C-alpha positions as CSV (number, residue, x, y, z in Angstrom):
1,M,5.3,-27.7,-40.2
2,L,5.2,-25.0,-37.7
3,T,8.3,-24.6,-35.3
4,G,8.1,-24.1,-31.5
5,K,8.6,-20.4,-31.9
6,M,6.0,-20.0,-34.6
7,T,3.7,-22.1,-32.7
8,G,4.1,-20.0,-29.5
9,D,3.9,-16.6,-31.5
10,L,0.5,-17.7,-32.9
11,Q,-0.7,-18.8,-29.4
12,R,0.2,-15.4,-28.1
13,T,-1.5,-13.6,-31.0
14,S,-4.5,-15.6,-30.2
15,N,-4.3,-14.9,-26.3
16,N,-3.9,-11.0,-27.3
17,K,-7.0,-10.9,-29.5
18,D,-9.0,-12.7,-26.8
19,L,-7.8,-10.4,-24.2
20,K,-8.4,-7.4,-26.4
21,E,-12.1,-8.6,-26.8
22,E,-12.5,-9.0,-23.3
23,L,-11.5,-5.3,-22.5
24,E,-13.4,-2.1,-23.0
25,L,-11.0,0.9,-23.0
26,P,-8.5,2.6,-25.2
27,F,-5.5,0.9,-26.7
28,F,-2.0,2.1,-27.1
29,N,0.5,0.8,-29.4
30,M,4.0,-0.6,-28.5
31,D,5.9,1.9,-30.3
32,E,4.0,5.2,-29.1
33,L,4.6,3.8,-25.3
34,A,8.2,3.0,-26.0
35,C,8.8,6.6,-27.4
36,A,7.0,7.9,-24.4
37,T,9.3,6.2,-21.9
38,N,12.5,6.7,-23.9
39,N,12.4,3.0,-24.8
40,F,11.7,2.0,-21.2
41,S,14.7,3.4,-19.7
42,V,16.2,2.9,-16.3
43,S,16.3,6.7,-15.7
44,N,12.2,6.5,-16.4
45,K,11.6,3.9,-14.0
46,L,9.3,4.7,-11.3
47,G,9.5,1.6,-9.2
48,Q,8.8,-2.3,-9.3
49,G,5.8,-4.1,-8.1
50,G,4.6,-7.6,-7.8
51,F,3.0,-6.9,-11.3
52,G,6.3,-5.7,-12.9
53,P,8.1,-2.6,-13.5
54,V,6.5,1.0,-13.6
55,Y,7.8,3.7,-16.1
56,K,6.9,7.5,-16.2
57,G,6.7,8.7,-19.8
58,T,5.2,11.6,-21.8
59,L,2.9,11.2,-24.8
60,T,3.2,13.2,-28.2
61,D,0.2,15.2,-27.1
62,G,1.9,16.4,-23.6
63,R,0.0,14.0,-21.4
64,E,2.2,12.5,-18.6
65,I,1.7,9.0,-18.0
66,A,2.6,6.1,-15.7
67,V,3.2,2.6,-17.4
68,K,2.7,-0.7,-15.6
69,R,4.7,-3.3,-17.7
70,L,3.6,-7.0,-16.9
71,S,6.8,-9.1,-16.2
72,K,7.1,-11.7,-19.0
73,N,6.0,-15.3,-18.2
74,S,4.2,-14.2,-15.1
75,K,0.8,-16.0,-14.9
76,Q,-0.3,-14.5,-11.5
77,G,0.6,-11.2,-13.2
78,L,-1.5,-11.8,-16.2
79,D,-4.6,-12.8,-13.9
80,E,-3.8,-9.4,-12.0
81,F,-3.6,-7.5,-15.4
82,K,-6.8,-8.6,-16.5
83,N,-8.5,-8.5,-12.9
84,E,-7.3,-4.9,-12.6
85,V,-8.5,-3.6,-16.0
86,N,-12.0,-5.2,-15.7
87,H,-12.4,-3.5,-12.3
88,I,-10.9,-0.1,-12.7
89,V,-12.3,0.6,-16.3
90,K,-15.7,0.8,-14.8
91,L,-14.7,3.1,-12.0
92,Q,-14.7,7.1,-12.1
93,H,-13.6,8.8,-8.7
94,R,-11.4,11.8,-7.8
95,N,-9.7,9.4,-5.1
96,L,-9.2,6.7,-7.5
97,V,-6.2,6.6,-9.9
98,R,-7.7,7.0,-13.4
99,L,-6.9,4.6,-16.2
100,L,-6.2,5.9,-19.5
101,G,-5.7,2.8,-21.4
102,C,-3.5,-0.4,-22.1
103,C,-1.3,-1.9,-24.6
104,I,-1.6,-5.6,-25.8
105,E,0.9,-6.5,-28.5
106,R,3.2,-9.0,-29.2
107,D,4.0,-10.7,-25.8
108,E,3.5,-7.2,-24.0
109,N,0.8,-6.1,-21.9
110,M,0.8,-3.0,-20.3
111,L,-1.4,-0.5,-18.3
112,V,-1.4,3.2,-18.9
113,Y,-2.3,5.6,-16.1
114,E,-2.5,9.1,-15.2
115,L,1.1,10.0,-13.9
116,L,0.8,11.3,-10.1
117,P,3.9,13.6,-9.6
118,N,4.1,13.0,-5.9
119,K,4.6,9.2,-5.6
120,S,3.3,7.1,-3.1
121,L,2.3,8.0,0.6
122,D,5.0,5.6,1.9
123,F,7.7,7.6,0.2
124,Y,6.7,10.5,2.8
125,I,5.8,9.0,6.0
126,F,8.2,6.0,6.2
127,G,11.1,7.3,4.2
128,M,11.1,4.4,2.0
129,E,14.5,4.8,0.2
130,L,16.4,4.7,3.5
131,T,18.0,1.5,3.0
132,K,19.3,2.5,-0.5
133,H,20.9,5.6,1.1
134,L,22.4,3.5,3.9
135,K,24.1,1.4,1.5
136,K,25.7,4.2,-0.2
137,F,26.8,5.7,3.4
138,F,28.4,2.1,4.1
139,Q,30.2,2.1,0.9
140,C,32.0,5.2,1.9
141,F,33.9,3.2,4.5
142,K,34.5,0.4,2.0
143,F,31.8,-1.9,3.7
144,S,30.0,-2.4,0.4
145,T,29.5,-6.1,1.0
146,I,27.3,-5.3,4.2
147,E,23.9,-6.9,4.1
148,L,21.3,-5.0,5.8
149,P,18.8,-6.8,7.7
150,K,15.2,-6.4,6.7
151,W,14.0,-4.9,10.0
152,I,16.2,-1.6,9.1
153,C,13.5,0.0,7.2
154,Y,11.3,-0.2,10.1
155,L,13.1,1.9,12.4
156,S,12.2,5.4,13.5
157,F,14.6,8.2,12.4
158,K,16.0,8.5,15.7
159,S,16.8,4.7,16.3
160,L,18.2,4.8,12.7
161,R,20.6,7.5,13.6
162,K,21.8,5.5,16.5
163,V,22.4,2.5,14.5
164,V,24.6,4.7,12.0
165,L,26.6,6.1,14.8
166,W,27.1,3.1,16.5
167,F,28.6,1.9,13.1
168,C,30.8,5.0,13.0
169,R,32.0,4.3,16.4
170,C,32.9,0.7,15.8
171,N,34.6,1.0,12.3
172,C,35.8,4.5,12.0
173,N,39.1,6.0,13.6
174,S,37.2,9.0,14.9
175,K,34.1,8.6,16.9
176,F,32.3,11.7,15.3
177,T,34.2,12.0,12.0
178,D,30.9,11.2,9.9
179,R,28.4,12.5,12.5
180,K,27.3,15.3,10.2
181,R,27.1,12.9,7.4
182,C,24.8,10.6,9.5
183,N,22.6,13.2,10.5
184,G,22.3,14.6,7.2
185,L,21.3,11.2,5.9
186,T,18.4,10.5,8.5
187,W,17.3,14.0,8.6
188,A,17.0,14.0,4.8
189,D,14.2,11.5,4.7
190,E,12.5,13.1,8.1
191,T,12.5,16.4,6.2
192,R,10.6,14.5,3.5
193,S,8.2,13.1,6.0
194,L,7.6,16.8,7.5
195,L,6.2,17.7,4.0
196,L,3.2,16.2,5.2
197,D,1.8,18.5,7.9
198,W,-1.2,17.7,9.7
199,P,-3.9,19.2,7.6
200,K,-2.3,17.2,4.6
201,R,-2.6,14.3,6.5
202,Y,-6.1,14.6,7.5
203,N,-6.9,15.3,3.9
204,I,-5.3,12.1,2.9
205,I,-7.2,10.1,5.5
206,N,-10.6,11.7,4.4
207,G,-9.8,11.2,0.7
208,I,-8.9,7.3,1.3
209,A,-12.3,7.0,3.1
210,R,-14.2,8.6,0.5
211,G,-12.4,6.5,-2.3
212,L,-13.3,3.3,-0.4
213,L,-16.8,4.5,0.3
214,Y,-17.3,4.6,-3.3
215,L,-15.8,1.1,-3.8
216,H,-17.9,-0.3,-1.4
217,Q,-21.4,1.5,-2.0
218,D,-21.7,4.0,-4.7
219,S,-19.9,2.5,-7.8
220,R,-21.4,0.3,-10.3
221,L,-19.8,-2.8,-8.6
222,R,-19.2,-3.4,-4.9
223,I,-15.6,-3.8,-4.8
224,I,-13.2,-5.0,-2.3
225,H,-9.6,-3.7,-2.8
226,R,-8.0,-6.5,-0.7
227,D,-4.5,-4.8,-0.9
228,L,-5.0,-1.4,0.9
229,K,-1.6,0.1,2.1
230,T,0.6,3.1,1.7
231,S,2.4,2.2,-1.2
232,N,-0.9,1.6,-3.1
233,I,-2.1,5.2,-2.2
234,L,-0.7,7.7,-4.7
235,L,-0.5,11.4,-4.5
236,D,-1.4,14.0,-7.1
237,H,0.2,17.6,-7.4
238,E,-1.7,18.9,-4.8
239,M,-1.1,15.8,-2.3
240,N,-4.8,14.4,-2.6
241,P,-4.7,10.5,-2.2
242,K,-5.8,8.0,-5.1
243,I,-6.3,4.6,-4.3
244,S,-4.3,2.4,-6.9
245,D,-3.4,-1.2,-7.7
246,F,-6.6,-3.1,-8.3
247,G,-4.9,-6.4,-9.2
248,L,-6.3,-8.4,-6.3
249,A,-9.8,-6.5,-6.0
250,R,-13.0,-8.7,-6.1
251,S,-16.5,-7.7,-6.8
252,F,-19.5,-8.6,-4.8
253,G,-23.1,-9.4,-6.1
254,E,-26.0,-7.6,-4.5
255,N,-26.7,-10.4,-2.0
256,E,-23.2,-11.4,-1.1
257,T,-21.6,-10.1,2.0
258,E,-18.4,-12.3,2.4
259,A,-16.1,-14.9,0.4
260,N,-13.5,-17.1,1.0
261,T,-10.1,-18.1,-0.8
262,N,-7.9,-20.8,-0.3
263,K,-4.8,-18.9,-0.2
264,V,-4.5,-15.6,1.1
265,A,-3.4,-12.5,-1.2
266,G,-2.4,-9.1,0.4
267,T,0.0,-7.7,2.5
268,Y,0.7,-8.6,6.1
269,G,0.3,-6.0,8.7
270,Y,-2.7,-4.5,6.8
271,I,-5.0,-7.7,6.3
272,S,-7.6,-8.5,8.9
273,P,-7.5,-11.5,11.3
274,E,-10.5,-13.5,9.7
275,Y,-8.8,-13.0,6.5
276,A,-5.3,-14.2,7.4
277,N,-6.6,-16.9,9.5
278,Y,-9.4,-18.3,7.6
279,G,-9.4,-16.7,4.2
280,L,-12.5,-15.1,4.8
281,Y,-12.8,-11.4,3.3
282,S,-15.6,-8.9,2.8
283,L,-16.0,-5.2,3.0
284,K,-15.0,-5.1,6.5
285,S,-11.4,-6.5,5.6
286,D,-10.9,-3.3,3.6
287,V,-12.2,-1.4,6.9
288,F,-9.3,-3.1,8.8
289,S,-6.7,-2.2,6.2
290,F,-8.0,1.4,6.4
291,G,-7.9,1.5,10.2
292,V,-4.1,0.5,10.0
293,L,-3.5,3.1,7.3
294,V,-5.0,5.9,9.6
295,L,-2.6,4.7,12.5
296,E,0.3,4.5,10.1
297,I,-0.5,8.3,8.7
298,V,-1.0,9.6,12.4
299,S,2.3,8.1,13.8
300,G,4.5,7.8,10.8
301,Y,5.4,4.1,11.7
302,K,4.6,1.2,10.0
303,N,2.4,-1.4,11.6
304,R,4.2,-4.3,10.9
305,G,7.9,-4.6,12.2
306,F,7.1,-1.8,14.7
307,H,9.6,-1.5,17.6
308,H,9.3,0.3,21.0
309,P,11.7,0.0,24.0
310,D,8.6,-0.6,26.7
311,H,6.9,-3.5,25.1
312,H,6.5,-5.9,22.1
313,L,3.5,-4.7,20.7
314,N,3.1,-3.6,17.1
315,L,1.7,-0.2,16.1
316,I,-1.9,-1.3,16.5
317,G,-1.1,-2.5,20.1
318,H,1.0,0.4,20.8
319,A,-1.9,2.7,19.7
320,W,-4.5,0.7,21.8
321,R,-2.2,0.7,24.8
322,L,-1.9,4.7,24.8
323,F,-5.6,4.9,24.1
324,K,-6.4,2.8,27.2
325,Q,-3.9,5.0,29.3
326,G,-5.4,8.3,28.2
327,R,-2.3,9.2,26.4
328,P,-3.3,8.8,22.7
329,L,-1.6,12.0,21.4
330,E,1.6,10.5,22.2
331,L,1.0,8.4,18.9
332,A,1.4,11.7,17.0
333,A,4.4,12.8,18.8
334,G,6.6,12.7,15.8
335,S,4.2,14.5,13.5
336,K,4.5,17.9,15.5
337,V,0.8,18.7,15.3
338,E,-0.2,22.2,16.3
339,T,-2.9,22.8,18.8
340,P,-5.7,23.9,16.6
341,F,-5.5,20.3,15.1
342,L,-5.5,18.1,18.1
343,S,-9.2,17.2,18.0
344,E,-8.7,15.8,14.5
345,V,-5.9,13.8,15.5
346,L,-7.6,12.4,18.5
347,R,-10.7,11.6,16.3
348,S,-8.4,10.0,13.7
349,I,-7.0,7.7,16.4
350,H,-10.4,6.8,17.9
351,V,-11.7,6.1,14.2
352,G,-8.4,4.0,13.3
353,L,-9.1,1.9,16.5
354,F,-12.5,1.4,15.8
355,C,-11.6,0.1,12.4
356,V,-9.1,-2.6,13.5
357,Q,-11.7,-4.5,15.9
358,E,-11.1,-8.2,16.0
359,N,-14.6,-9.0,15.1
360,P,-15.6,-7.7,11.5
361,E,-19.1,-7.2,12.9
362,D,-17.8,-4.5,15.4
363,R,-16.0,-2.4,12.6
364,P,-17.9,0.5,11.0
365,N,-18.7,0.5,7.3
366,M,-17.1,3.0,5.4
367,S,-20.1,5.4,5.1
368,Y,-20.2,5.6,9.1
369,V,-16.4,6.3,8.9
370,V,-16.8,9.2,6.5
371,L,-19.5,10.6,8.8
372,M,-17.2,10.1,12.0
373,L,-14.4,11.9,10.3
374,G,-16.8,14.7,9.1
375,N,-18.4,15.8,12.4
376,E,-17.5,16.3,15.9
377,D,-20.2,13.8,17.5
378,E,-19.3,11.5,20.4
379,L,-17.8,8.2,19.0
380,P,-18.4,4.8,20.2
381,Q,-15.7,3.3,22.3
382,P,-13.6,0.6,20.6
383,K,-12.8,-2.9,21.8
384,Q,-9.4,-4.5,22.2
385,P,-8.4,-4.6,18.5
386,G,-7.3,-7.6,16.4
387,F,-3.4,-8.3,15.5
388,F,-2.2,-5.9,18.2
389,T,1.3,-7.9,18.8
390,E,3.8,-8.8,16.2
391,R,3.2,-12.3,17.2
392,D,-0.2,-12.5,15.9
393,L,1.2,-11.2,12.5
394,V,3.9,-13.8,12.3
395,E,1.4,-16.7,13.4
396,A,-1.1,-15.5,10.9
397,S,1.4,-15.3,8.1
398,N,2.8,-19.0,9.0
399,S,-0.7,-20.4,9.2
400,S,-2.8,-18.8,6.6
401,S,-2.3,-21.2,3.8
402,Q,-3.0,-24.3,6.2
403,S,-6.2,-23.0,7.7
404,K,-9.5,-23.8,6.7
405,P,-12.2,-21.2,6.9
406,P,-15.2,-22.0,9.5
407,S,-18.7,-22.8,8.0
408,A,-20.3,-19.8,6.2
409,N,-22.3,-18.8,3.2
410,V,-19.3,-18.0,1.0
411,C,-18.1,-18.4,-2.5
412,S,-14.7,-19.5,-3.8
413,V,-12.4,-17.2,-5.6
414,S,-9.1,-17.7,-7.6
415,V,-6.2,-18.8,-5.4
416,L,-3.6,-16.2,-5.1
417,E,-0.4,-16.3,-3.0
418,A,0.2,-13.7,-0.2
419,R,2.7,-10.9,-1.2
């Protein structure tokens, strides 16, 4: 008689065999990847996502790799694993991350990618590790139990400095004892942001646009990414962008234009109104996400959680307000753009607003986006964008799982939770 453990092992072996037969790409063995990543040591860990942890490693032939290791007992993760492989294995483009192979062995499922040394876009434009630095800072004053509010990571550098200095005044014997340390803390991340001058940012915007155009129009499949955001844009050694994480991607047939899902998957702040409210997604959903990305790259601020002392708009609304008032360049005030590049900044803001229109039919396709970014022709005037207040995003987040899509010629897809 088989024990429960033996039955489970046989089931996993059978599942792994079936999964291997589904996939068309090179396979790595477990021992090879364990050796490459120093046995998946913490020092080799690059980050943690919904899929699981990611580790850097070096193969015996000298190739540097990134290994995404599926979290065990994750049903959604396994679905995303298969979905990512089935989509990205068929794709080859300089602005898409390159999948080298996978490992399906014992109870392990791993994806092996080229290693992109400059991390992800959010690392530079937002200072993603500020909360870690702040915790260390507070520990210096023996306040290690302080819980940092979630909104802290959305603050601008100036606002963050004010918070830290306020803390010093309230909790330290001397008002300015650690002012230098405060400034060093915040400016360290601002310096990282300044590594992306405007030519690099514009190159990143154009590269993402070309990668999306390939997915939507020029690849073997017509693919909707569905989770385009700064943390899913990786940068190579020359700061060229590569779109990554195809776990939520969907492919469209030749005659399909849109589809619907019962539960929204993606990241609020980037997903389009029709997707958040009704579960409807199309190529134009990615266009909306791209528009948000452009505005974030130009401004250096996140869309969701954006704060401004003069109003309660999010970043989209703030950009629209400045655009209507004839002051669009103020959106890029923190980027220190040199005069020769001002026309590119203005064009990028214009294109970004054009992409975040409320109605998907008013948004351009990616072919037109690439064309607009690449020439100096006059651009059409955008209408009021969708989701231009923080309240819009919160209401959409609360209601998306309860909303039913309006009547449309759609096909259903797998149910995935928002993340």
